[in-house]
N, C-alpha and C positions, 0 to 999 in steps of 0.2 A: 582424594581419590572419589567419590558421590557427585565429585562438579563434572567431572569427566561421563560417568553415566549417565547425568541429568542430562548431559547436553550432546549424545547419540544421539544416530537417527534411527528413532523408532516406529515400530511397524504403522504406528499414527503418522510420528510425525508425515512420514514420506508420503499417506495418501493426503492429509490434508498440504503440501506441498505440490502432490500430485494436479489436484486437484480444481489447488489457485494458479496454478501454469499453463492450464484448461481453460481457465473463464479470460474472458477476453475481456472485461475489466477492470478493476479493482473494489472486489469483493468485504461487504464488513462484515467482525464474525460468527454473527448467525445465516449469513449466506453460504460460509463457508462448512458451517454447521450440516444447512443442509442436507450440500452437495456430499457434505462428505457422507453424512449418514447414508446415500442411496452402497456405500458398499462398506458401512461401517455403523453398523445400522443401531448398536449395542452404545453410541461412543454418546457421551456427554457436553452439554454443553459448555462446560467446567473445563471438560478436558480440551474439550476443541479451545477455548481460551484461554488457558495453562499455555499446549504447545505455540498457539499465535505469538504469545508472549517470548516464549521460547526460542523462536525461529529468528522473531524481528533483534531482539539481546545479542542471539549470535549471527548475523546479522546474511543469512540466507532469504527471511524478508523483510524488507523497508514497510516501517508501519504511517502510510499515511493518516496526517493533522491535517484537517477539510474543515475545516474552525465547529464546524456541528457537530453535538454531543460521539456521531460516531465517526471507529474508525477504522478507516479501510486498509489492504492490503498487495501490496503489490512483487510482483516476483523477480522484476524489470529494475536491476540495480544499478544499473546505466543512465551517467544525469541527465536531465530529461525531467519537463514541467508538466503542470499538469492544468485541466480545464474541470469548474464545477457549475453541473449544473447550478442557479437559486433555488429553484422548484422541483424536483423529483431527486434530488442526491447526487444524481450520476456525477462518476469520477475518468473523466478522458485522457486520456500520451496527448501532449501537444507536441505533433510531428515538426518544431522551427526550434532553432539552436540560434540562442539569444547572441551576440558579438562572441568568438572567444575568445576577448579581452576585461567584460563585463564586471569578475570579480579587484584586478586589478584599478581599474578605471574609479570601483565605486568603494576600493583601499586606499586610495590617494587623495579622490575628494576627502572622506573622512579621517586618515586617516587611521583606520583598523587596519590589519592583518589580517584579508576576509581568505578563510579558509573553504566556507561553500557557503552555500543559501536555499531560500525553500523559496519559489513562487509560485503561487497557481494562480488563478484566469480566473472569472467567473460570471455567468452569463445562463443565456437559457441553450437546452441541447435541442437538435431539430424534432424531435417527437416533442417537446414541452413546447416547443415555436408555434410549430404547428397545431398546437391543440386550441384552440377559440373560447 
């Protein structure tokens, strides 16, 4: 019974989710905290972290592991890839689909039954590219 209560959509979770959905990027927990504080000024960073974890475990958000120390969060659960700026850490969606049979091809080459994949490209974002 307690697990169901823990997983319900509380006001905090709804505000956190709404703010992430309004975001044009893939915010870190600290960035989500700053966004949420405008609506919920008394919320703590710990509460934001806990609720991001619950939303991610519940499959409502995706946690992006970008190789750095900061996790980022994505509300778009459709299969898509990302590109990471190696200078500023910005993460964007890649608007290009790989070959539709990439999982099957890789599976046949390696002998695995591929159930999914994570692919992130790296480079310099437009803003960092223009900084000299």
